[in-house]
N, C-alpha and C positions, 0 to 999 in steps of 0.2 A: 505494498500499501504505499502511496506517493504518502511524504509526510506533509504537502501541501494541503493535500487534501482531508487531514484530520482537524479540522476545527471548521466551524460552521461557516458561509457565507459563498459571496461569488468569486468563483477562479477567473482572472482575466488572465488568459495566456497561462504560461507554466511559470511567472514570475511575481504576481500582483493578485491578493485575494482581498475583495471587499467584505469585510465582515459586518454585521450590524450595526456595530458602534460607528464604523468609518461611515457606512450609509448616511446617518444621521449626520454625521461633520459634512459629509461631501455634498451633500444634498444643499447646503447654505450658500453654494458657490453659483448655482442654477437659481435663475431668476423667473424662466417660463419654459414650457414645456407646452407644446402644442400638437396634437393626435387628431390624426384626422384617417377616417377607413370606411369602407363599405360593410356593414356588418353581415350581410349574405355571401362575401368572398369567403371562403376556407383559409386562404393565405393570409389573412387581417389577425388573426388568433393570436400572433405573437404582438401587434400593433395593441391589441386590446390587453395583452397581458403587461406590457410596457406602461401603459395606461393605469391598469390596476395596481402597478408596486407604487408606481410614483404617485399617485393619488390617495395612496393608503395613511391611514391617520400616523401611524409614527412618525413618516417623512413630512405630512406635513405640518404635524405639530414641531417637528423640528427647525420647519422652514416656514414660519408665518406667511411671508411676502411672497413665496413661490405659487406662482400663476399656474394653473393645469387646464388648458382648454381640451375638451372632445369635440369633435365633429364628425358625425355619419353622414356621407355623401355617397350615392348608390353610383355604380359602376366606376368608381375609382379605383386604381390600386392602392391609395395609401400614401400616408408620407408622417414623418416625425422630425418635428422641428423644436433644437433646444436653445436657448439661449443663456448665457454665463453672465454672472456679474462682470466681469471687466469686458463686455460686449461682444467675444467671440460667439459663435454661434456652430453648431452641429446638426447636420441633417441626413438623414439615413435614406440611401438611394437605392433603387431597383429592389436586386437580389436581398439587401441587406434588409429589408424591413419584413423579411419572412423570418429573419434569424434573430431571437430572441436574446439570446446572450450575446451577439455581437451589437446591439443595440444597448445594452444592459453595459455593456464593457465600453463602451464609446462614451457614454454619459457619466459615468463613475470617473475612468480613468482623466477624461477632460479636467472635470472637475478637480480630480487630484494635481495634476498639471499647474493649474490655476493656485492651488492651496499652495504649493512647492514655491512657485515664482513669488506668490504674496509673501511667503514667509522669509525666503532666503534677502526680498528687499524691504524687510522690516515692516511691512504693513502688519496693523493687527488682524487677526483673523476674526470671522463672523460668528465664531462658536465661543464659546468657554472652555478654557483647557482645564480637563480634569485634574485633581491633584493627584500625584503617585503615592500609592499605599505602600510603605515597605513593611512587611511581616517579620518580625524579629524570632 
């Protein structure tokens, strides 16, 4: 068993795992998520799941300013557009809208890049830093 698979979270590639705690931190770098799909197309299931995960109570509680919009449009392949606090965007394209893991990976990996850039630039993070408890 791969050591990276031994704890809860979403595995992104082979080197980056998004745990539930990280999701709550990284979602704070996301400004808005726009999901559009045809509810009657079978390939829309991944977009529906992205919307379900992003609009979950845990993530919306973690980022009360997050704007999540859902639009159902008949006879469309669907789309996912994410806007981050720093103004950058991510749009799922063509075959990617059928790949749930790829869309979730892009959302949180892009947020992680922004978190690292802001941290190294000395900008304050949008979430409180939890103190580390050391057990003796």
